[in-house]
N, C-alpha and C positions, 0 to 999 in steps of 0.2 A: 503494499499500500503506500502511495506518496504521501509523505508526512506534510500536513499543512503548517501554516505559520505558528497556530497555536499548539499543534503537537511538539514543534521544536521547543517553542517558549516553556511548555511545561516540563520537558524533560531537562532543559538548562536551569530552571529553577531548583531542581532536584539536587541533593547532595553528590550524586554521581557525576551529574551533568556539570556542575561546577567544577568538580574533580578533573573531568576531561578536558575541558575548555581551558583551565589554567595551566595544566600539562602542556598542551599543544601550543598555547599562546607563548609559554617561555621558551619555546624553541623556535616558534615563528618569528617573534621579535629579534632574535639575535640573527636572523635572516635577512633583515630589512636594513635597507639604507635610505632613509627618507630625510627629505629637507622640507623646510618651511613652504606653503603657498602651493605644494604640488597638488594636482588634482589625484584623488584617490576614489576607485570605483570598488565597490563590494557586492558580489554577485552570489544569491543564495541566501542562507541564514548565517551570516558572517559575526554579528554583533558580539556574542559571548567570547568570542577569540580575539578581539580587536580592543581591548581596553587601553593598550598602550598608546593608540592613536591619539588619545586625550592629550598627549603630550606635544602635538604637533599642531601648529596652525594652519590647517589645510582644509579646503573644501572636501567633503567626504560625501557621496551618493551611495545610499544602500538600495540596491536594486533587486526586487524579488519578482520571481517568475508568477505569472498570473495564476497557474494552477496552485502554487503554495499559498497565495493571498497574502493578506497582512492586516495587522490590527489597528484599529481606529485610535487606539491608545497612545499619546505622546511617550513612547518608552525611550526614545532618543531624541535629540535636538537636531540631528542632521537631515538631510534631504532623504526622503524615501519614494521610490516609485515603483509601480507594478510594470513589468516589461514582457515583451515577446522575446523567447531565447533566440530566434532566427531574425529578430530584426530590432537590434538594440537602439534606442533613441537617443543617441549622442554621436556627434559629428566624430569624422576620422580623426585618429591620434589625440583624442580628447584627455585619456588619463595617462598619468605618469606611472601609476601603481594601480594593479588590479588584483584584488583577493577573491578567490573563488572557493566556498566552502558550502557543502550540501547543495551544489548545483550541477556539476558536470555529470555525476552519475544518476542525475534524474532527468536529464534532458532527452527529447525525442531523437533528436539527430546531433551527435556528438561532434561530427566533422564540420557541420554548419555551425554549430555553438562556438567552436573554437576559431573559426574564421572570423565570427562576428568579435569576439574578444581581441583577437589580432588586430582588427580594422580600428577598434576604438581606442588601442593602446598605441602610445607614442612610440616614435622610433627608439629603440634601445630602451623602451620601458620595461618595467618588470611585471610578471604575472606569477603569482603565488598560490598553487592548488593544494587543497587538502581533499584527498579522495581515497575511498575504501580499497584495501586489498582483497582480492575475490577469495582468498584463503582464510580470511580472518572470521573469527567469533564474532566480531562486531558486526560483520556483514550478514551473518546467518541468524542473529538473534530478533526475534521479533520486538524487544524492548529496546532495541538500539536505534538511534537517530539515523545510522549509516546502512539500515536493511530496506529502506525504500526504494533503492535503486540496483545498479549493477555494480559489480567489483571490476578491479583491472589488476593485471599483472605488471611487474616493472618493465617486461619488454613491450606490452602493449602500450603501455604510457610513452614510453620512448618513441616508439613507431608512429602513435598518433601526434605527438607534438612536433616530430620531425616533418610529417606530412603537412601539417598546418603551419609550417614557417616559424617554429619557434626554436630557439637554441637553449637546450638545457645546461643549466648552471650546476645543480645537483638533485638528487632524489635521495631522501632520508626515510627510512623505516622508523615509525612511531607507534607507540602503545601496544605495549604486550599484556598489560593486566586487564582482566576481563570486566564485563559490564556487571557489576555488582555494588551493593551499597555496603558491603562489609567493612566494618572499620579497619581492620587488619591489613585488607588490600589497599584502600585508600592511604593508608600511613606509610605503606611501604611500596607504594606504585613505582618510585624511582628505581629501588633495588630490583622490583620484578621485572621492570624495562631492561636493565642492564643484564639480568640473568636470561631473559627471553631473547634479547639480541645476539647471545653468543650460543645458546641451545636451540632456541626455536626460531632462528633468524628469518625464515620466509613466513611466519605466521603473524607478522605484525598486524596491526588493526587498521593503521592508515600511512599513506605516503604523504610526504611534504615535498612538493615539486617547487623548485624555484627555476624559472624561464625568463628569457629574454626574448623580445620579439625581433626577429630576423628580418632586414629589409633587401637581402639578397639571397638567392638560392645557394645551397652548397654545392660543392663540385659532384657530390655524389648524386644530389638532386637533379642537376642538370644533365648528368649522363642517362638518368632513369628517363627523364622529359625526351631527350634526344632520342633514345631506342624506342620509345612509345611513338614518337612521330614518324621515325624510319617504318616501323611495323605498319602504322596506319596508312603511310604511303604506298608501300608494297601492296598491301590489302586492296587499296583503291585503285591500282593500275591493272 
């Protein structure tokens, strides 16, 4: 089931929700290099993960897919709008930084969605993705906010980002602790993550992907395009 706005809000108001968002936020903010007055776009349900943005004097737009909906309550002071995933209502190269959380795994067409994010991101702009691992218990648990969409492997992520003209800076595996409110788990989540990253490396809950917009095709991409063009010419002759 696709989680709507109120479902996400209810989860992140819970103890485990707060624990999850603060854990990921601590990793996310270390990966960001932000400056004052830069335009920031947040796609999906990002707000619980981005408390550190309050330290910057930057215009922030929170963009929610129409099928997720939005609350009428003024839960934060920034811009909030409903959008179509395949037609984002911002001009080309508008955002210097884009955060995408609970977004990419729920869209109808991943390729079109990524192309739209590429379009509204400025040249050399940064995209930060939090997306679920297809092998994770966080994807399989009905009580998890990551269970509403599809999961990805690291190879799938690399392939789809390269096809969409993004340059991957790095991909980190995060969250090895389970989706439970047990106090002993919450208290030792950092230790569990350290243990899990060694002995259960491929079963992380989510990936943190930091990506830069490319404004030129790589050599590999150009060769693929050239080969496809040659095949097309031969086929038509």
